C-alpha positions in Angstrom: 75.7 102.5 99.0 75.8 98.7 100.6 76.1 96.2 97.9 73.0 94.4 99.4 70.7 97.5 98.4 72.2 97.6 95.0 70.9 94.2 94.4 67.6 95.2 95.4 67.0 97.6 92.6 67.8 95.1 89.8 64.1 93.9 89.4 63.3 97.7 88.6 65.5 97.7 85.6 64.9 97.0 81.8 67.8 96.0 79.6 68.0 95.4 75.8 70.6 92.8 74.7 71.5 92.6 70.9 74.2 90.2 69.9 75.2 86.8 68.5 72.6 84.4 70.2 73.8 80.6 70.6 72.3 77.4 71.8 74.8 75.4 73.9 74.0 71.6 74.0 76.2 69.5 76.5 76.6 65.6 76.2 77.5 64.1 79.8 78.8 60.8 80.6 82.1 58.9 81.4 85.1 57.6 79.5 86.5 54.2 80.2 88.3 53.2 77.1 90.0 54.5 74.0 88.6 54.0 70.6 90.2 51.3 68.3 89.6 53.4 65.2 91.9 56.3 66.4 93.9 57.7 69.6 90.5 59.3 71.1 88.5 58.7 74.1 85.1 57.2 73.6 82.4 58.9 75.7 79.5 56.9 76.9 76.6 59.4 77.1 74.5 59.3 80.2 72.7 62.6 79.7 72.0 65.7 77.4 70.9 68.9 78.2 70.4 72.4 76.1 71.3 76.1 77.5 71.2 79.5 76.1 74.7 80.9 75.1 76.4 84.1 73.8 74.2 87.0 74.1 71.5 84.7 75.0 73.1 83.8 78.0 73.7 87.4 78.8 70.1 87.9 78.8 69.8 84.7 81.0 72.1 86.2 83.7 70.3 89.6 83.6 67.1 87.7 84.1 68.5 85.6 86.9 69.4 88.6 88.6 65.8 90.0 88.5 66.0 92.4 85.5 63.2 92.8 82.8 65.1 91.8 79.4 64.3 92.0 75.6 66.8 90.4 73.1 67.7 91.0 69.7 69.7 88.7 67.3 69.2 86.1 64.4 68.8 82.6 64.3 68.3 79.8 61.4 65.1 78.3 60.4 66.1 74.8 62.1 65.7 72.9 65.0 68.5 74.6 67.3 66.5 77.9 66.4 63.2 76.7 67.9 64.9 75.1 70.7 66.6 78.6 71.7 63.5 80.7 71.6 61.6 78.0 73.8 64.6 78.4 76.3 64.0 82.2 76.3 60.2 82.0 76.7 60.8 79.5 79.5 62.4 82.3 81.6 60.2 85.1 80.3 62.7 86.8 78.2 61.2 88.9 75.3 62.4 87.5 71.9 60.4 89.4 69.5 63.6 91.0 68.5 65.1 87.9 67.2 64.7 87.2 63.6 64.8 84.0 61.8 66.6 83.9 58.5 66.7 81.0 56.1 70.3 81.9 55.0 71.6 81.5 58.4 72.3 78.7 60.7 71.4 78.7 64.6 75.0 79.0 66.4 75.4 75.8 68.3 78.4 74.9 70.4 78.1 71.0 71.5 80.3 70.1 74.5 81.4 66.7 75.6 81.7 66.4 79.1 83.3 63.3 80.7 83.2 63.6 84.7 82.9 67.4 85.0 85.9 67.5 82.3 85.3 69.1 78.6 87.0 66.6 76.4 85.7 68.4 72.9 83.6 70.9 71.6 81.5 71.0 68.1 80.8 74.4 66.6 78.2 74.6 64.0 77.9 78.5 63.0 77.8 81.1 60.1 80.3 83.9 60.6 79.7 86.1 57.8 78.2 89.5 58.0 74.5 89.8 58.3 73.1 91.4 55.0 71.8 94.8 54.5 68.1 93.6 54.7 68.7 91.9 58.0 70.5 94.5 59.5 67.9 97.2 58.6 65.4 94.9 59.9 66.8 94.6 63.3 67.7 98.2 63.7 64.0 99.2 63.0 62.8 96.7 65.5 65.4 97.8 68.2 64.5 101.5 67.6 60.8 100.8 67.9 61.3 99.2 71.3 63.5 101.9 72.6 60.9 104.5 71.4 58.0 102.6 72.9 59.7 101.9 76.2 63.1 103.6 77.0 65.4 100.8 78.7 67.7 101.7 81.4 70.5 100.0 79.6 71.9 98.3 76.5 74.4 95.7 76.3 76.1 94.9 72.9 77.4 91.2 73.2 79.6 90.7 70.3 80.8 87.2 69.7 82.1 88.0 66.0 79.6 85.6 64.3 78.4 88.3 61.9 75.6 90.2 63.6 77.5 93.1 65.3 78.6 95.2 62.0 80.3 98.4 62.7 77.2 100.5 61.1 74.7 98.7 63.4 76.8 99.0 66.5 77.4 102.8 65.6 73.6 103.1 65.0 72.7 101.5 68.4 75.2 103.6 70.2 74.2 107.1 68.8 70.5 106.2 69.5 71.4 105.5 73.0 73.6 108.7 73.3 70.3 110.8 72.0 68.3 109.0 74.7 70.9 109.2 77.5 70.8 105.4 77.7 73.8 103.4 79.3 75.6 101.2 77.1 77.8 98.4 78.0 79.8 96.3 75.1 81.3 92.8 75.7 83.8 93.3 72.5 85.3 90.7 70.1 88.1 91.2 67.5 91.2 93.6 66.8 88.8 96.7 66.1 87.4 98.5 68.6 86.2 101.5 66.5 82.9 100.0 66.1 82.3 100.5 69.6 83.3 104.2 69.6 81.0 106.4 72.0 79.8 103.6 74.3 79.9 103.9 78.2 81.8 100.8 79.1 83.7 98.2 77.5 84.5 94.7 78.9 87.1 92.6 77.1 89.2 90.0 78.7 93.0 90.0 79.1 93.7 87.8 75.9 91.4 90.2 73.8 93.1 93.3 75.3 96.6 92.1 74.4 95.6 91.0 71.0 94.4 94.3 70.4 97.2 96.1 72.0 99.8 94.2 70.6 101.8 93.6 73.7 101.3 91.2 76.7 100.1 92.3 80.3 102.8 91.7 82.6 102.3 94.2 85.4 100.5 97.2 86.5 102.2 99.5 83.8 101.3 97.4 80.9 98.0 97.0 82.3 97.5 100.7 82.6 98.8 101.4 79.2 96.4 98.7 77.6 93.6 100.4 79.4 94.4 103.8 77.9 94.9 102.4 74.5 91.4 101.0 74.7 89.9 104.2 76.0 91.6 106.0 73.3 90.1 103.9 70.6 86.7 103.7 72.0 86.2 107.0 73.7 84.7 105.0 76.4 84.1 106.3 80.1 85.9 103.3 81.4 87.1 99.9 80.6 86.8 96.5 82.6 89.4 93.7 81.7 88.4 90.3 83.0 91.6 88.4 84.1 90.8 85.0 85.4 92.3 84.1 88.4 93.8 87.6 88.7 90.4 89.1 89.0 88.9 92.2 87.3 91.0 95.3 86.8 89.2 98.6 86.0 90.0 102.0 84.5 87.9 105.1 84.4 88.9 108.1 82.0 90.6 110.9 83.9 91.6 109.0 86.9 95.0 108.0 85.9 94.8 104.8 88.0 94.0 101.4 87.3 92.3 99.2 90.1 92.0 95.5 90.5 89.5 93.6 92.3 91.0 90.1 93.1 88.9 87.1 92.0 86.2 86.0 94.4 86.2 82.4 93.0 86.3 79.5 95.7 86.8 76.6 92.9 87.3 76.8 89.3 85.3 74.1 87.3 84.3 76.0 84.1 85.1 79.2 82.9 82.3 79.0 80.0 79.8 82.1 80.0 81.9 83.9 83.0 82.2 86.9 80.8 78.5 87.1 80.3 77.9 87.0 83.8 80.2 89.9 84.4 78.8 92.2 81.8 75.3 91.4 82.9 76.1 92.1 86.9 78.1 95.0 86.2 75.6 97.0 84.0 72.9 96.4 86.5 75.1 97.4 89.3 76.3 100.6 87.5 73.0 101.8 86.6 71.7 101.4 90.0 74.9 102.8 91.8 76.8 104.8 89.5 79.9 103.2 91.4 82.7 101.7 89.4 84.3 100.0 92.6 81.1 98.8 94.0 79.8 97.4 90.6 83.1 95.8 90.0 82.9 94.2 93.2 79.5 92.6 92.6 80.4 91.3 88.9 83.6 89.9 90.4 81.5 88.1 93.2 79.0 86.8 90.5 81.9 85.4 88.3 83.4 83.7 91.1 80.0 81.7 91.8 79.3 80.8 88.0 82.9 79.4 87.6 82.4 77.0 90.2 79.7 75.1 88.2 79.8 73.3 85.0 78.5 74.9 81.6 77.1 78.4 80.9 75.8 78.8 84.3 74.0 81.9 85.7 73.8 83.3 89.3 70.8 84.7 91.2 70.0 87.9 92.8 69.0 85.9 96.1 73.0 84.0 95.9 74.6 87.3 95.6 72.6 88.9 98.4 73.5 86.0 100.8 77.2 86.2 99.8 77.1 90.0 100.6 75.3 89.3 103.5 77.5 86.9 104.7 80.4 89.1 104.0 79.6 91.5 106.8 81.1 89.0 109.2 83.0 86.9 106.7 86.3 88.6 107.8 86.0 86.7 111.3 86.6 83.5 109.6 89.8 84.8 108.3 91.2 85.4 111.8 92.6 82.2 112.6 94.6 80.7 115.4 98.2 79.7 114.7 97.4 75.8 115.1 94.4 76.3 112.8 96.0 78.5 110.4 98.9 75.8 110.2 96.3 72.9 109.3 94.7 75.2 106.8 98.0 76.2 105.0 98.9 72.7 104.9 95.7 71.7 103.0 96.2 74.6 100.6 99.7 73.4 99.9 98.8 70.3 98.9 96.1 71.7 96.6 99.1 73.3 94.8 98.7 76.9 96.2 101.4 79.4 96.4 101.3 80.8 100.3 102.7 84.6 100.7 103.4 85.7 104.1 103.9 89.2 105.4 103.8 90.7 108.8 103.7 94.1 110.7 101.9 96.1 113.5 99.6 97.9 110.7 99.3 100.8 113.5 97.5 103.7 111.7 96.7 101.9 108.6 97.7 104.0 105.5 98.1 103.5 101.8 101.7 102.2 102.1 100.4 99.3 104.1 97.6 98.8 101.2 100.1 98.9 98.5 102.3 96.3 100.3 99.2 93.9 100.6 97.9 94.1 97.3 101.3 93.5 95.7 102.1 90.7 98.0 98.7 89.2 97.1 99.6 89.5 93.5 102.9 87.4 94.0 100.7 84.1 95.0 97.6 82.5 95.5 97.2 82.9 99.5 98.3 85.7 101.4 98.5 85.1 105.2 99.2 88.2 107.3 100.8 88.1 110.9 100.1 90.8 113.4 102.0 91.8 116.4 100.0 91.5 119.6 99.2 94.5 122.1 102.2 93.6 124.1 104.5 92.7 121.0 103.7 96.0 119.3 104.4 97.9 122.5 107.9 96.4 123.0 108.5 97.0 119.2 107.3 100.5 119.0 107.8 101.7 122.7 105.4 103.3 125.3 102.3 104.7 124.1 102.0 102.5 121.0 100.1 100.9 119.6 97.5 103.6 118.9 95.1 101.1 117.6 94.1 98.2 119.7 95.0 94.6 118.8 91.3 93.8 117.8 90.8 96.7 115.6 94.0 96.1 113.5 93.4 92.7 113.1 89.7 93.2 111.9 90.8 96.3 109.5 93.4 93.9 107.8 90.8 91.0 107.7 88.2 93.1 106.0 90.7 93.7 103.1 90.0 91.7 99.8 93.5 91.0 99.2 94.1 89.5 102.6 93.0 85.7 103.0 94.2 84.9 106.7 95.0 86.9 109.7 97.0 85.4 112.6 98.4 87.4 115.9 101.6 86.4 117.1 102.8 87.3 120.8 106.6 86.9 120.2 108.9 90.0 119.3 109.5 88.6 115.8 107.3 86.2 113.5 110.1 83.8 113.2 108.4 80.9 115.1 105.3 81.6 113.0 107.1 81.4 109.9 108.5 77.9 110.8 105.0 76.6 111.3 103.9 77.9 108.2 106.6 77.6 105.9 105.5 80.2 103.3 106.5 80.1 99.6 107.3 83.5 99.8 108.0 86.3 102.4 107.1 89.8 101.3 108.3 93.0 103.3 108.4 96.6 102.6 111.3 98.8 101.6 112.5 99.8 105.1 114.0 96.2 105.2 116.8 94.9 103.3 117.1 91.3 102.2 119.5 90.5 104.9 117.5 92.2 107.6 114.3 90.1 107.1 113.2 87.9 109.7 113.0 84.3 108.5 115.0 84.7 105.5 117.6 81.9 105.9 114.8 79.3 107.1 112.5 80.1 104.1 115.5 80.0 101.5 116.6 76.7 103.2 113.7 74.8 101.5 113.4 76.8 98.2 111.3 79.7 99.3 112.1 83.3 98.6 112.1 86.8 100.0 111.0 89.9 98.1 111.3 93.7 99.0 108.5 95.9 98.0 109.5 99.7 97.5 107.9 102.1 100.0 105.3 104.8 99.1 107.5 107.9 99.6 106.3 110.3 102.2 104.2 107.9 103.7 104.5 106.2 107.0 102.9 105.7 110.4 105.9 108.1 112.3 104.9 110.8 109.6 101.4 110.5 110.1 101.8 111.1 113.8 104.1 113.9 113.3 101.6 115.5 111.4 98.6 115.0 113.9 100.6 116.2 116.7 101.9 119.3 114.9 98.4 120.1 113.5 99.5 119.6 109.7 
C-alpha cells in the first residue's frame, strides 16, 4: 500500500483518547542581561501563547491529521481548565468526556523561551491518583461513547499525573478487546502491567531502559528490551522512539528488531514528538495493518514537528507532500563529486560525523543491506561510492556488472539509511576518499583492516576504519551460481 494512500484514509477514522490532559503556556522573548538578585537570566517577554499538551496534544495531532477525535480526562475548575476546553473546541475535538473536578488542578507547563531556546519550565500539577468517584464517572462516559459509536481506535496517553490508574486502564483494554478495537498506549513509569492486553505500546528509549534495568547499547540489548516489554504487556508489538536514532519496532513472533532512522532535517524542540508518533502510528496502522509503513509515517511526522518550537503538530497535507516528494527524492541524493565535496564540507562544519563505504552493489542482497544500515548507525551521514560501469567491469571481469550503473545507483539512493551516493570511475575510491575526508570508512568482512583502500590516509587525520562481519552464505557470486545452476 502506497504511503500517500494510507494518509487519505485518516479522515474516515474516529479515535478516542484518554489520558492526562495539560495546558502548555509559552512566554517568548530575549535575554540581554543577568539578574542582579541571583545568577539567572532575565527574560524580557515579547509574546505569550497557549497550546494543548499531554493527552490533549495527542488529540490535537490526530485532529490535525484529519481524524475525528473524542477526548477523556480531568481538569480543575480554574482558568487554565477553561482555556484548555476552549482550545479543544477551536479545533472541533469532542471534550464532553473531560471532567472538571474542584479537588484537582489543571496540569499546566509554563516554558520560558529566549530566541528559540528553552531556558526554564514551571510545572503546576496534581499527581495523586484520581478518586474512585472520578474514575467511575470517566469509565461510564467512556463506555457510553464506545457503545453508542464504536471507534476505530483508542489511545491511552499516560503522563503519570494520576488519571490512568491500573484498574481504569485494565477496564478500557478489556472493553476494547470485547469490541475488537485497536488500543495503542503511550506509557509512563516502571510498571507496564497496567497496560497488559493492549495492541501496541510506544515508550521512548529512556523509559524502556528504566523499566528493563539496563542501557540500550546495540541491537542485542535493544531486542532484549523489546522482548521484556512484550512479556510484561502481552502486546502484539512495541515501538521504541530513540531520538536521533529514529524509531525501532518489534512484533511478537517475528524475532527481529527493525529500525527506521530519523527523518528530522533540523531539531529545534522535541516537545510533544512522542504524541505525534503515537497519533500518526495509530491512524496508519488501523488503515494499513503494516508495521513498517506505519512506523515510517510516524517517523516522518516526528521529523517534521521536531523542527518546530513548542508542542507542534503535523497536517495530513504536509505528510502527503513529503511522501509525494519522496518518489523522486532519491535523485537529490545522487551528487557529482564536486557537489558532494561541498555538501560534506558544510555538514562537517555543522558537526556531522561522515561515514563512507563503497562497492559495486551488483545484485543487491541482504549482506549489502546489513552493511549499509550498520554503517549509517556509526555516524550522522552515510555516503556511498559506487563503481561506474567501466570500473565495475575492470574489477569483476567480463559479463559484469549484471545491473547497469543507473539502476545500481538508484537502488542504493532509495534506501533510507543512505544519505548521498556518488559514482567513481577509478579502479579504487582513493581519490574520492581524499576529496571527502570522511570520519569513518566502513567495509565488509571480506576485507581486513590492512587491505582497505584509504586506511592510511583517513588515519593520518584521526579518522578510523571499521570492518563489519559478512552475512554467512550470502554474496553476489553465490547468488549467480544459484541462478546458473537453477537452485
